[in-house]
C-alpha positions as CSV (number, residue, x, y, z in Angstrom):
1,X,-9.5,-2.4,-10.5
2,X,-7.7,-0.3,-13.0
3,X,-11.0,0.7,-14.6
4,X,-12.3,1.9,-11.2
5,X,-9.1,3.7,-10.4
6,X,-9.2,5.5,-13.7
7,X,-12.7,6.6,-12.9
8,X,-11.4,8.1,-9.7
9,X,-8.4,9.8,-11.4
10,X,-8.5,13.6,-11.9
11,X,-6.0,16.2,-13.0
12,X,-4.2,18.5,-10.5
13,X,-3.0,21.4,-12.7
14,X,-1.2,23.1,-9.9
15,X,1.2,20.1,-9.7
16,X,2.0,20.3,-13.4
17,X,0.2,20.2,-16.7
18,X,0.0,16.4,-16.7
19,X,-0.3,15.8,-13.0
20,X,-2.9,13.3,-11.8
21,X,-4.2,12.2,-8.4
22,X,-6.8,9.6,-7.4
23,X,-9.9,10.6,-5.5
24,X,-10.3,9.1,-2.0
25,X,-13.9,7.9,-2.3
26,X,-16.5,7.0,-4.8
27,X,-20.0,8.3,-4.2
28,X,-23.2,7.9,-6.3
29,X,-23.5,11.6,-6.6
30,X,-19.9,12.2,-7.6
31,X,-16.4,12.4,-6.0
32,X,-16.4,13.5,-2.3
33,X,-13.7,14.5,0.2
34,X,-12.4,12.7,3.2
35,X,-13.6,13.6,6.7
36,X,-12.3,10.9,9.0
37,X,-10.3,13.3,11.0
38,X,-11.9,16.7,10.4
39,X,-11.8,18.0,6.8
40,X,-8.9,16.2,5.1
41,X,-9.2,16.7,1.4
42,X,-10.1,15.1,-2.0
43,X,-6.9,13.1,-2.7
44,X,-3.7,12.1,-0.9
45,X,-0.1,10.9,-1.4
46,X,-0.8,7.8,0.6
47,X,-3.0,6.5,-2.2
48,X,-1.2,8.2,-5.1
49,X,2.2,6.7,-4.1
50,X,0.7,3.2,-3.8
51,X,-1.0,3.6,-7.2
52,X,2.3,4.7,-8.6
53,X,3.9,1.4,-7.5
54,X,1.1,-0.6,-9.0
55,X,1.2,1.3,-12.3
56,X,5.0,1.0,-12.5
57,X,4.8,-2.8,-12.0
58,X,2.0,-3.1,-14.6
59,X,4.0,-1.1,-17.1
60,X,7.1,-3.2,-16.5
61,X,5.1,-6.3,-17.5
62,X,2.9,-4.8,-20.3
63,X,4.8,-1.9,-21.7
64,X,1.5,-0.2,-22.5
65,X,2.0,3.5,-23.4
66,X,-1.1,4.7,-21.6
67,X,0.0,3.0,-18.3
68,X,3.3,4.9,-18.6
69,X,1.5,8.2,-19.1
70,X,-0.8,7.5,-16.2
71,X,2.1,6.6,-13.9
72,X,4.0,9.8,-15.0
73,X,1.0,12.0,-14.1
74,X,0.7,10.4,-10.7
75,X,4.4,10.7,-10.2
76,X,4.2,14.5,-10.9
77,X,1.7,14.8,-8.1
78,X,3.7,12.8,-5.6
79,X,6.9,14.8,-6.4
80,X,5.0,18.0,-6.0
81,X,3.8,17.1,-2.6
82,X,7.2,16.5,-1.1
83,X,8.7,19.1,1.2
84,X,12.3,20.4,1.0
85,X,13.2,18.3,4.1
86,X,12.2,15.1,2.4
87,X,8.9,14.5,4.1
88,X,5.5,14.6,2.4
89,X,2.3,16.5,2.8
90,X,-0.6,14.0,2.4
91,X,-3.8,15.7,1.3
92,X,-4.9,18.4,-1.1
93,X,-8.0,20.2,0.1
94,X,-9.5,20.5,-3.4
95,X,-8.8,19.9,-7.1
96,X,-7.2,23.3,-7.4
97,X,-4.4,21.8,-5.4
98,X,-4.5,23.7,-2.1
99,X,-2.2,21.6,0.2
100,X,-3.5,20.6,3.6
101,X,-0.4,21.5,5.7
102,X,-2.0,21.3,9.1
103,X,-4.4,18.4,9.3
104,X,-3.4,15.5,11.6
105,X,-3.7,13.0,8.7
106,X,-1.8,15.4,6.3
107,X,1.0,17.3,8.0
108,X,4.6,16.1,7.4
109,X,6.3,13.7,9.8
110,X,7.0,10.1,10.5
111,X,3.8,8.6,9.1
112,X,2.5,6.3,6.4
113,X,2.5,9.0,3.7
114,X,6.3,9.6,4.1
115,X,6.8,5.8,3.9
116,X,4.5,5.5,0.9
117,X,6.2,8.4,-0.8
118,X,9.6,6.8,-0.3
119,X,8.4,3.5,-1.8
120,X,6.5,5.1,-4.7
121,X,9.5,7.2,-5.8
122,X,11.9,4.3,-5.4
123,X,9.8,2.1,-7.6
124,X,9.4,4.8,-10.2
125,X,13.2,5.4,-10.2
126,X,13.9,1.7,-10.6
127,X,11.3,1.1,-13.4
128,X,11.5,4.3,-15.3
129,X,15.1,5.4,-14.5
130,X,13.7,8.8,-13.4
131,X,16.3,11.1,-11.8
132,X,13.8,13.2,-10.0
133,X,12.2,10.1,-8.4
134,X,15.6,8.9,-7.3
135,X,16.4,12.2,-5.6
136,X,13.0,12.3,-3.9
137,X,13.5,8.7,-2.7
138,X,17.0,9.6,-1.2
139,X,15.6,12.6,0.6
140,X,12.7,10.7,1.9
141,X,14.8,7.8,3.2
142,X,17.1,10.3,5.0
143,X,14.0,11.9,6.6
144,X,12.8,8.4,7.7
145,X,16.2,7.7,9.3
146,X,16.3,10.9,11.2
147,X,13.6,10.1,13.8
148,X,11.8,7.2,15.5
149,X,8.7,5.7,13.8
150,X,6.0,3.2,14.9
151,X,6.6,-0.4,13.9
152,X,3.9,-0.5,11.1
153,X,5.5,2.5,9.5
154,X,9.0,1.3,10.1
155,X,8.2,-1.9,8.3
156,X,7.7,0.1,5.1
157,X,10.9,2.0,5.7
158,X,12.6,-1.5,6.0
159,X,11.3,-2.6,2.7
160,X,12.6,0.6,1.0
161,X,16.1,0.0,2.6
162,X,16.1,-3.6,1.5
163,X,15.3,-2.7,-2.1
164,X,17.8,0.1,-2.4
165,X,21.2,-1.3,-3.6
166,X,22.9,1.9,-2.4
167,X,21.5,1.9,1.1
168,X,23.7,1.0,4.0
169,X,22.7,-2.6,5.0
170,X,23.2,-1.6,8.6
171,X,20.2,0.7,8.3
172,X,18.0,-2.1,7.2
173,X,19.3,-4.3,10.0
174,X,18.6,-1.5,12.5
175,X,15.1,-1.1,11.4
176,X,14.5,-4.9,11.4
177,X,15.7,-5.0,14.9
178,X,13.3,-2.3,15.8
179,X,10.4,-4.5,14.6
180,X,11.8,-7.4,16.7
181,X,11.8,-5.1,19.8
182,X,8.2,-4.2,19.3
183,X,6.6,-7.5,20.4
184,X,4.3,-8.9,22.9
185,X,5.5,-12.4,23.4
186,X,5.6,-13.7,19.8
187,X,3.2,-11.1,18.4
188,X,4.7,-8.4,16.3
189,X,2.8,-5.2,17.3
190,X,2.0,-2.1,15.2
191,X,3.1,0.3,18.0
192,X,4.6,0.1,21.4
193,X,1.5,0.9,23.4
194,X,-0.8,-1.4,21.4
195,X,-2.7,-3.8,23.5
196,X,-4.1,-7.2,22.3
197,X,-3.8,-8.6,18.8
198,X,-2.8,-5.9,16.3
199,X,-5.2,-4.7,13.7
200,X,-4.5,-6.1,10.3
201,X,-4.7,-3.1,8.0
202,X,-1.2,-1.9,7.3
203,X,0.2,-4.8,9.4
204,X,3.1,-6.2,7.3
205,X,5.8,-6.8,9.8
206,X,5.9,-10.6,9.3
207,X,6.4,-10.2,5.6
208,X,9.0,-7.4,6.0
209,X,11.0,-9.5,8.4
210,X,10.8,-12.5,6.1
211,X,12.2,-10.5,3.3
212,X,14.9,-9.1,5.6
213,X,15.8,-12.6,6.6
214,X,16.6,-13.5,3.0
215,X,18.4,-10.3,2.1
216,X,20.5,-10.0,5.3
217,X,21.0,-13.7,6.1
218,X,19.3,-13.4,9.5
219,X,17.3,-16.6,10.2
220,X,16.2,-15.2,13.5
221,X,14.1,-12.6,11.6
222,X,12.3,-15.5,9.8
223,X,11.7,-17.4,13.0
224,X,10.1,-14.3,14.5
225,X,8.0,-13.7,11.4
226,X,6.7,-17.3,11.4
227,X,5.9,-17.2,15.1
228,X,3.9,-14.0,14.8
229,X,2.1,-15.1,11.6
230,X,0.9,-18.3,13.2
231,X,-1.0,-16.1,15.8
232,X,-1.9,-12.9,13.9
233,X,-2.4,-13.9,10.3
234,X,-3.2,-17.6,9.9
235,X,-6.4,-17.7,12.0
236,X,-8.3,-14.9,10.2
237,X,-7.2,-16.0,6.7
238,X,-8.0,-19.7,7.2
239,X,-11.4,-18.7,8.7
240,X,-12.1,-16.5,5.6
241,X,-12.0,-13.5,8.0
242,X,-15.3,-14.7,9.6
243,X,-16.7,-13.6,12.9
244,X,-15.4,-10.0,12.5
245,X,-17.5,-6.9,12.7
246,X,-16.0,-5.7,9.5
247,X,-13.2,-6.6,7.1
248,X,-11.5,-4.3,4.6
249,X,-9.6,-5.1,1.5
250,X,-6.6,-3.5,3.2
251,X,-6.8,-6.1,6.1
252,X,-6.9,-9.0,3.5
253,X,-4.2,-7.5,1.2
254,X,-1.7,-6.9,4.0
255,X,-2.2,-10.4,5.4
256,X,-1.8,-12.0,1.9
257,X,1.3,-9.9,1.1
258,X,3.0,-11.2,4.2
259,X,2.0,-14.8,3.5
260,X,3.6,-14.4,0.0
261,X,6.9,-13.3,1.6
262,X,6.8,-16.2,4.1
263,X,6.3,-18.6,1.2
264,X,9.3,-17.1,-0.7
265,X,11.5,-17.1,2.4
266,X,10.7,-20.7,3.6
267,X,9.9,-22.5,0.4
268,X,7.0,-24.0,2.4
269,X,3.9,-24.4,0.2
270,X,1.7,-24.2,3.2
271,X,2.2,-20.4,3.3
272,X,1.5,-20.2,-0.5
273,X,-1.7,-22.2,-0.1
274,X,-3.0,-19.9,2.7
275,X,-2.0,-16.9,0.6
276,X,-4.3,-18.2,-2.2
277,X,-7.1,-18.6,0.3
278,X,-6.5,-14.9,1.2
279,X,-6.8,-13.9,-2.4
280,X,-10.0,-15.9,-2.7
281,X,-11.7,-13.5,-0.2
282,X,-12.0,-11.0,-3.1
283,X,-14.0,-13.6,-5.1
284,X,-16.4,-14.8,-2.4
285,X,-14.5,-16.8,0.2
286,X,-15.7,-14.5,2.9
287,X,-18.4,-13.9,5.5
288,X,-20.8,-12.5,2.9
289,X,-20.3,-15.4,0.5
290,X,-20.2,-12.8,-2.3
291,X,-17.6,-11.2,-4.5
292,X,-15.9,-8.1,-3.2
293,X,-14.1,-7.7,-6.5
294,X,-16.8,-7.2,-9.2
295,X,-14.8,-8.2,-12.3
296,X,-17.6,-7.3,-14.7
297,X,-17.7,-3.7,-13.4
298,X,-14.0,-3.5,-12.6
299,X,-14.4,-2.3,-9.0
300,X,-13.4,-3.6,-5.6
301,X,-15.9,-2.8,-2.8
302,X,-14.7,-1.1,0.4
303,X,-15.2,-4.2,2.5
304,X,-17.6,-6.4,4.4
305,X,-19.7,-5.2,7.3
306,X,-20.9,-8.3,9.1
307,X,-22.2,-10.3,6.1
308,X,-22.9,-7.3,3.8
309,X,-20.6,-6.2,1.0
310,X,-20.2,-2.4,0.9
311,X,-21.8,-0.5,-2.0
312,X,-18.8,1.9,-2.0
313,X,-15.5,1.5,-3.9
314,X,-12.8,4.0,-3.1
315,X,-9.2,4.4,-4.1
316,X,-7.5,2.4,-1.3
317,X,-9.6,-0.7,-1.7
318,X,-8.9,-1.0,-5.4
319,X,-5.2,-0.2,-5.0
320,X,-4.5,-2.7,-2.3
321,X,-6.4,-5.4,-4.2
322,X,-4.3,-4.6,-7.3
323,X,-1.1,-5.0,-5.3
324,X,-1.9,-8.7,-4.4
325,X,-3.8,-9.5,-7.6
326,X,-1.1,-8.2,-9.9
327,X,-1.4,-10.9,-12.5
328,X,-5.1,-10.1,-12.8
329,X,-4.3,-6.4,-12.9
330,X,-1.9,-6.8,-15.8
331,X,-4.6,-8.8,-17.6
332,X,-7.1,-6.0,-17.1
333,X,-4.6,-3.5,-18.4
334,X,-4.0,-5.5,-21.6
335,X,-7.8,-5.6,-22.2
336,X,-8.4,-1.9,-21.7
337,X,-8.5,0.7,-24.4
338,X,-6.3,3.7,-23.9
339,X,-8.4,5.7,-21.3
340,X,-6.7,8.9,-22.3
341,X,-8.5,8.8,-25.6
342,X,-11.7,6.9,-24.8
Protein backbone atom coordinates (compact mmCIF):
# COMPACT_ATOMS: atom_id res chain seq x y z
CA UNK A 1 0.00 0.00 0.00
CA UNK A 2 2.70 2.47 0.95
CA UNK A 3 4.66 1.54 -2.16
CA UNK A 4 1.66 2.33 -4.37
CA UNK A 5 0.90 5.54 -2.50
CA UNK A 6 4.50 6.67 -2.96
CA UNK A 7 4.19 5.97 -6.69
CA UNK A 8 1.15 8.28 -6.73
CA UNK A 9 2.83 11.03 -4.65
CA UNK A 10 4.01 14.16 -6.45
CA UNK A 11 5.35 17.59 -5.40
CA UNK A 12 3.15 20.69 -5.33
CA UNK A 13 5.71 23.53 -5.27
CA UNK A 14 3.05 26.24 -4.96
CA UNK A 15 2.17 24.81 -1.53
CA UNK A 16 5.77 24.95 -0.33
CA UNK A 17 9.21 23.64 -1.32
CA UNK A 18 8.58 20.26 0.33
CA UNK A 19 4.82 19.99 -0.20
CA UNK A 20 3.42 16.72 -1.52
CA UNK A 21 0.01 15.47 -2.66
CA UNK A 22 -1.23 12.10 -3.82
CA UNK A 23 -2.72 11.61 -7.27
CA UNK A 24 -6.35 10.51 -7.35
CA UNK A 25 -5.99 7.72 -9.87
CA UNK A 26 -3.45 5.39 -11.37
CA UNK A 27 -3.55 4.85 -15.14
CA UNK A 28 -1.35 2.65 -17.35
CA UNK A 29 -0.35 5.71 -19.36
CA UNK A 30 0.38 7.85 -16.32
CA UNK A 31 -1.43 9.93 -13.69
CA UNK A 32 -4.83 11.29 -14.71
CA UNK A 33 -7.30 13.78 -13.27
CA UNK A 34 -10.70 13.13 -11.69
CA UNK A 35 -13.87 13.75 -13.69
CA UNK A 36 -16.67 12.24 -11.61
CA UNK A 37 -18.40 15.61 -11.29
CA UNK A 38 -17.11 17.66 -14.19
CA UNK A 39 -13.39 18.44 -14.22
CA UNK A 40 -12.23 18.14 -10.61
CA UNK A 41 -8.46 17.96 -10.56
CA UNK A 42 -5.40 15.79 -10.02
CA UNK A 43 -5.20 15.62 -6.22
CA UNK A 44 -7.42 16.46 -3.25
CA UNK A 45 -7.42 17.18 0.48
CA UNK A 46 -9.87 14.34 1.09
CA UNK A 47 -7.14 11.86 0.15
CA UNK A 48 -4.16 13.85 1.42
CA UNK A 49 -5.61 14.33 4.91
CA UNK A 50 -6.39 10.62 5.21
CA UNK A 51 -2.87 9.77 4.04
CA UNK A 52 -1.55 12.20 6.65
CA UNK A 53 -3.37 10.24 9.37
CA UNK A 54 -1.93 6.95 8.11
CA UNK A 55 1.62 8.28 7.84
CA UNK A 56 1.41 9.89 11.27
CA UNK A 57 0.33 6.58 12.79
CA UNK A 58 3.01 4.64 10.91
CA UNK A 59 5.68 7.10 12.08
CA UNK A 60 4.49 6.86 15.69
CA UNK A 61 5.11 3.10 15.53
CA UNK A 62 8.25 2.96 13.40
CA UNK A 63 10.02 6.32 13.89
CA UNK A 64 11.33 6.06 10.31
CA UNK A 65 12.76 9.39 9.16
CA UNK A 66 11.45 9.10 5.59
CA UNK A 67 7.91 8.53 6.88
CA UNK A 68 8.24 11.74 8.91
CA UNK A 69 9.41 13.66 5.82
CA UNK A 70 6.59 12.25 3.70
CA UNK A 71 4.01 13.16 6.34
CA UNK A 72 5.50 16.66 6.61
CA UNK A 73 5.21 17.21 2.88
CA UNK A 74 1.59 16.06 2.84
CA UNK A 75 0.85 18.27 5.86
CA UNK A 76 2.23 21.30 3.99
CA UNK A 77 -0.28 20.64 1.20
CA UNK A 78 -3.22 20.17 3.59
CA UNK A 79 -2.42 23.38 5.50
CA UNK A 80 -2.05 25.33 2.26
CA UNK A 81 -5.51 24.27 1.10
CA UNK A 82 -7.30 25.60 4.20
CA UNK A 83 -9.30 28.82 3.85
CA UNK A 84 -9.16 31.67 6.41
CA UNK A 85 -12.59 30.68 7.77
CA UNK A 86 -11.34 27.21 8.68
CA UNK A 87 -12.93 25.31 5.79
CA UNK A 88 -10.97 23.54 3.06
CA UNK A 89 -10.81 23.63 -0.72
CA UNK A 90 -10.59 20.03 -1.92
CA UNK A 91 -8.95 19.80 -5.37
CA UNK A 92 -6.06 21.31 -7.26
CA UNK A 93 -6.66 21.47 -11.01
CA UNK A 94 -3.07 20.63 -11.91
CA UNK A 95 0.37 20.01 -10.42
CA UNK A 96 1.17 23.71 -10.66
CA UNK A 97 -1.27 24.03 -7.74
CA UNK A 98 -4.22 25.93 -9.27
CA UNK A 99 -6.97 25.55 -6.63
CA UNK A 100 -10.42 24.42 -7.77
CA UNK A 101 -12.55 26.90 -5.83
CA UNK A 102 -15.86 26.38 -7.63
CA UNK A 103 -16.34 22.68 -8.31
CA UNK A 104 -19.16 20.91 -6.50
CA UNK A 105 -16.70 18.36 -5.10
CA UNK A 106 -14.11 21.00 -4.24
CA UNK A 107 -15.62 24.22 -2.94
CA UNK A 108 -15.51 24.94 0.81
CA UNK A 109 -18.44 23.97 3.02
CA UNK A 110 -19.83 21.24 5.29
CA UNK A 111 -18.38 18.29 3.43
CA UNK A 112 -16.04 15.33 3.73
CA UNK A 113 -12.91 17.33 2.97
CA UNK A 114 -13.57 19.72 5.85
CA UNK A 115 -14.00 16.74 8.17
CA UNK A 116 -10.91 14.99 6.78
CA UNK A 117 -8.86 18.15 7.11
CA UNK A 118 -9.89 18.46 10.76
CA UNK A 119 -8.92 14.86 11.52
CA UNK A 120 -5.67 15.03 9.54
CA UNK A 121 -4.41 18.17 11.22
CA UNK A 122 -5.55 16.92 14.62
CA UNK A 123 -3.55 13.71 14.21
CA UNK A 124 -0.48 15.59 13.00
CA UNK A 125 -0.71 17.97 15.96
CA UNK A 126 -0.99 15.06 18.39
CA UNK A 127 1.81 12.96 16.87
CA UNK A 128 4.28 15.64 15.83
CA UNK A 129 3.37 18.44 18.27
CA UNK A 130 2.97 20.79 15.33
CA UNK A 131 1.57 24.22 16.25
CA UNK A 132 0.34 25.06 12.73
CA UNK A 133 -1.58 21.78 12.63
CA UNK A 134 -3.15 22.48 16.00
CA UNK A 135 -4.28 25.94 14.87
CA UNK A 136 -5.70 24.53 11.63
CA UNK A 137 -7.57 21.85 13.56
CA UNK A 138 -9.10 24.40 15.93
CA UNK A 139 -10.27 26.60 13.05
CA UNK A 140 -11.68 23.61 11.22
CA UNK A 141 -13.55 22.32 14.25
CA UNK A 142 -15.10 25.76 14.78
CA UNK A 143 -16.21 25.80 11.14
CA UNK A 144 -17.78 22.36 11.55
CA UNK A 145 -19.70 23.54 14.61
CA UNK A 146 -21.05 26.61 12.81
CA UNK A 147 -23.52 24.82 10.51
CA UNK A 148 -25.54 21.65 10.03
CA UNK A 149 -23.94 18.65 8.33
CA UNK A 150 -25.20 15.29 7.00
CA UNK A 151 -24.82 12.36 9.39
CA UNK A 152 -21.96 10.64 7.55
CA UNK A 153 -19.91 13.84 7.69
CA UNK A 154 -21.02 14.61 11.25
CA UNK A 155 -19.71 11.21 12.34
CA UNK A 156 -16.21 12.37 11.40
CA UNK A 157 -16.73 15.63 13.29
CA UNK A 158 -17.78 13.55 16.30
CA UNK A 159 -14.54 11.55 16.16
CA UNK A 160 -12.53 14.77 16.10
CA UNK A 161 -14.40 16.15 19.10
CA UNK A 162 -13.99 12.90 21.03
CA UNK A 163 -10.23 12.87 20.41
CA UNK A 164 -9.67 16.51 21.35
CA UNK A 165 -8.96 16.82 25.07
CA UNK A 166 -9.66 20.56 24.90
CA UNK A 167 -13.01 20.28 23.10
CA UNK A 168 -16.24 20.84 25.03
CA UNK A 169 -17.76 17.38 25.79
CA UNK A 170 -21.17 18.94 25.17
CA UNK A 171 -20.22 19.42 21.53
CA UNK A 172 -19.43 15.73 21.09
CA UNK A 173 -22.69 14.80 22.82
CA UNK A 174 -24.64 17.17 20.59
CA UNK A 175 -23.16 15.60 17.47
CA UNK A 176 -23.74 12.07 18.73
CA UNK A 177 -27.36 12.98 19.38
CA UNK A 178 -27.61 14.21 15.79
CA UNK A 179 -26.54 10.76 14.59
CA UNK A 180 -29.21 9.17 16.77
CA UNK A 181 -31.83 11.48 15.31
CA UNK A 182 -30.95 10.48 11.74
CA UNK A 183 -32.43 6.99 11.82
CA UNK A 184 -35.00 4.89 10.04
CA UNK A 185 -36.10 2.49 12.76
CA UNK A 186 -32.83 1.01 14.00
CA UNK A 187 -30.87 1.92 10.86
CA UNK A 188 -28.45 4.81 11.17
CA UNK A 189 -28.74 6.77 7.91
CA UNK A 190 -26.11 8.77 6.06
CA UNK A 191 -28.49 11.67 5.39
CA UNK A 192 -32.01 12.63 6.38
CA UNK A 193 -33.54 12.06 2.93
CA UNK A 194 -31.81 8.70 2.34
CA UNK A 195 -34.20 5.86 1.49
CA UNK A 196 -33.47 2.17 2.12
CA UNK A 197 -30.26 0.76 3.55
CA UNK A 198 -27.39 3.26 3.54
CA UNK A 199 -24.46 2.85 1.19
CA UNK A 200 -21.41 1.54 3.03
CA UNK A 201 -18.63 3.81 1.72
CA UNK A 202 -17.99 6.45 4.33
CA UNK A 203 -20.65 4.94 6.63
CA UNK A 204 -19.05 4.84 10.10
CA UNK A 205 -21.89 6.00 12.35
CA UNK A 206 -22.01 2.73 14.29
CA UNK A 207 -18.31 2.92 15.10
CA UNK A 208 -18.45 6.60 15.96
CA UNK A 209 -21.36 6.06 18.37
CA UNK A 210 -19.61 3.06 19.94
CA UNK A 211 -16.58 5.24 20.59
CA UNK A 212 -18.80 8.02 21.95
CA UNK A 213 -20.51 5.56 24.29
CA UNK A 214 -17.17 4.76 25.94
CA UNK A 215 -15.89 8.33 26.12
CA UNK A 216 -19.13 9.98 27.23
CA UNK A 217 -20.51 7.10 29.34
CA UNK A 218 -23.67 6.86 27.25
CA UNK A 219 -24.79 3.21 26.96
CA UNK A 220 -27.73 4.27 24.81
CA UNK A 221 -25.26 5.23 22.08
CA UNK A 222 -23.81 1.72 22.15
CA UNK A 223 -27.27 0.15 22.04
CA UNK A 224 -28.09 2.18 18.93
CA UNK A 225 -24.76 1.31 17.31
CA UNK A 226 -25.27 -2.42 17.89
CA UNK A 227 -28.85 -2.40 16.60
CA UNK A 228 -27.85 -0.64 13.37
CA UNK A 229 -24.73 -2.75 12.84
CA UNK A 230 -26.77 -5.95 13.01
CA UNK A 231 -28.80 -4.72 10.01
CA UNK A 232 -26.36 -2.61 8.01
CA UNK A 233 -22.89 -4.07 8.55
CA UNK A 234 -23.10 -7.70 9.67
CA UNK A 235 -24.92 -9.16 6.62
CA UNK A 236 -22.55 -7.84 3.93
CA UNK A 237 -19.41 -8.67 5.91
CA UNK A 238 -20.45 -12.19 6.88
CA UNK A 239 -21.45 -12.87 3.26
CA UNK A 240 -18.02 -11.67 2.04
CA UNK A 241 -19.86 -8.78 0.35
CA UNK A 242 -21.35 -11.25 -2.12
CA UNK A 243 -24.32 -10.58 -4.37
CA UNK A 244 -23.42 -6.93 -4.90
CA UNK A 245 -22.98 -5.23 -8.25
CA UNK A 246 -19.71 -3.76 -7.01
CA UNK A 247 -17.74 -3.44 -3.78
CA UNK A 248 -15.00 -0.91 -3.11
CA UNK A 249 -12.21 -1.01 -0.52
CA UNK A 250 -13.91 2.01 1.06
CA UNK A 251 -17.09 -0.06 1.63
CA UNK A 252 -15.08 -2.78 3.33
CA UNK A 253 -12.76 -0.51 5.30
CA UNK A 254 -15.60 1.61 6.72
CA UNK A 255 -17.50 -1.50 7.83
CA UNK A 256 -14.40 -3.08 9.37
CA UNK A 257 -13.51 0.14 11.18
CA UNK A 258 -16.92 0.21 12.88
CA UNK A 259 -16.69 -3.46 13.83
CA UNK A 260 -13.34 -2.78 15.53
CA UNK A 261 -14.94 0.00 17.62
CA UNK A 262 -17.87 -2.22 18.55
CA UNK A 263 -15.43 -4.91 19.67
CA UNK A 264 -13.56 -2.39 21.82
CA UNK A 265 -16.74 -0.94 23.33
CA UNK A 266 -18.46 -4.26 24.11
CA UNK A 267 -15.59 -6.62 24.78
CA UNK A 268 -17.54 -9.13 22.70
CA UNK A 269 -15.21 -11.21 20.53
CA UNK A 270 -18.02 -11.77 18.03
CA UNK A 271 -17.44 -8.28 16.67
CA UNK A 272 -13.68 -8.81 16.53
CA UNK A 273 -14.16 -12.07 14.64
CA UNK A 274 -16.37 -10.45 12.02
CA UNK A 275 -13.89 -7.56 11.71
CA UNK A 276 -11.23 -10.16 10.86
CA UNK A 277 -13.55 -11.54 8.19
CA UNK A 278 -13.86 -8.02 6.80
CA UNK A 279 -10.08 -7.65 6.57
CA UNK A 280 -9.88 -11.01 4.82
CA UNK A 281 -11.79 -9.46 1.89
CA UNK A 282 -8.53 -7.84 0.82
CA UNK A 283 -6.82 -11.24 0.61
CA UNK A 284 -9.49 -13.15 -1.30
CA UNK A 285 -12.50 -13.66 0.96
CA UNK A 286 -14.68 -11.95 -1.61
CA UNK A 287 -16.94 -12.50 -4.61
CA UNK A 288 -13.95 -12.79 -6.97
CA UNK A 289 -12.13 -15.32 -4.80
CA UNK A 290 -8.97 -13.34 -5.54
CA UNK A 291 -6.74 -10.91 -3.68
CA UNK A 292 -7.64 -7.24 -3.90
CA UNK A 293 -4.43 -6.38 -2.08
CA UNK A 294 -1.53 -7.54 -4.23
CA UNK A 295 1.18 -7.80 -1.59
CA UNK A 296 3.94 -8.60 -4.06
CA UNK A 297 3.31 -5.43 -6.09
CA UNK A 298 2.28 -3.35 -3.09
CA UNK A 299 -1.06 -2.12 -4.43
CA UNK A 300 -4.74 -2.35 -3.57
CA UNK A 301 -7.17 -2.62 -6.48
CA UNK A 302 -10.06 -0.18 -6.75
CA UNK A 303 -12.62 -2.88 -5.98
CA UNK A 304 -14.63 -5.75 -7.37
CA UNK A 305 -17.22 -5.42 -10.13
CA UNK A 306 -19.40 -8.51 -9.96
CA UNK A 307 -16.69 -11.16 -9.70
CA UNK A 308 -13.85 -9.23 -11.39
CA UNK A 309 -11.07 -7.43 -9.55
CA UNK A 310 -10.42 -3.97 -10.96
CA UNK A 311 -7.13 -3.42 -12.78
CA UNK A 312 -6.85 0.12 -11.39
CA UNK A 313 -5.37 1.19 -8.06
CA UNK A 314 -5.97 4.77 -6.96
CA UNK A 315 -5.17 6.75 -3.84
CA UNK A 316 -8.36 6.21 -1.87
CA UNK A 317 -8.31 2.42 -2.20
CA UNK A 318 -4.77 2.16 -0.85
CA UNK A 319 -5.32 4.71 1.92
CA UNK A 320 -8.49 3.14 3.34
CA UNK A 321 -6.92 -0.31 3.19
CA UNK A 322 -3.89 1.02 5.07
CA UNK A 323 -6.21 2.45 7.75
CA UNK A 324 -7.65 -0.97 8.65
CA UNK A 325 -4.50 -3.00 7.90
CA UNK A 326 -2.25 -0.76 10.00
CA UNK A 327 -0.03 -3.52 11.38
CA UNK A 328 0.66 -4.71 7.81
CA UNK A 329 1.25 -1.10 6.77
CA UNK A 330 3.89 -0.63 9.48
CA UNK A 331 5.57 -3.87 8.44
CA UNK A 332 5.71 -2.63 4.85
CA UNK A 333 7.23 0.65 6.02
CA UNK A 334 9.99 -1.15 7.92
CA UNK A 335 10.82 -3.20 4.82
CA UNK A 336 11.01 -0.23 2.45
CA UNK A 337 14.14 1.66 1.52
CA UNK A 338 13.95 5.42 1.86
CA UNK A 339 11.86 6.37 -1.24
CA UNK A 340 13.27 9.91 -1.18
CA UNK A 341 16.70 8.55 -2.13
CA UNK A 342 15.84 5.44 -4.19
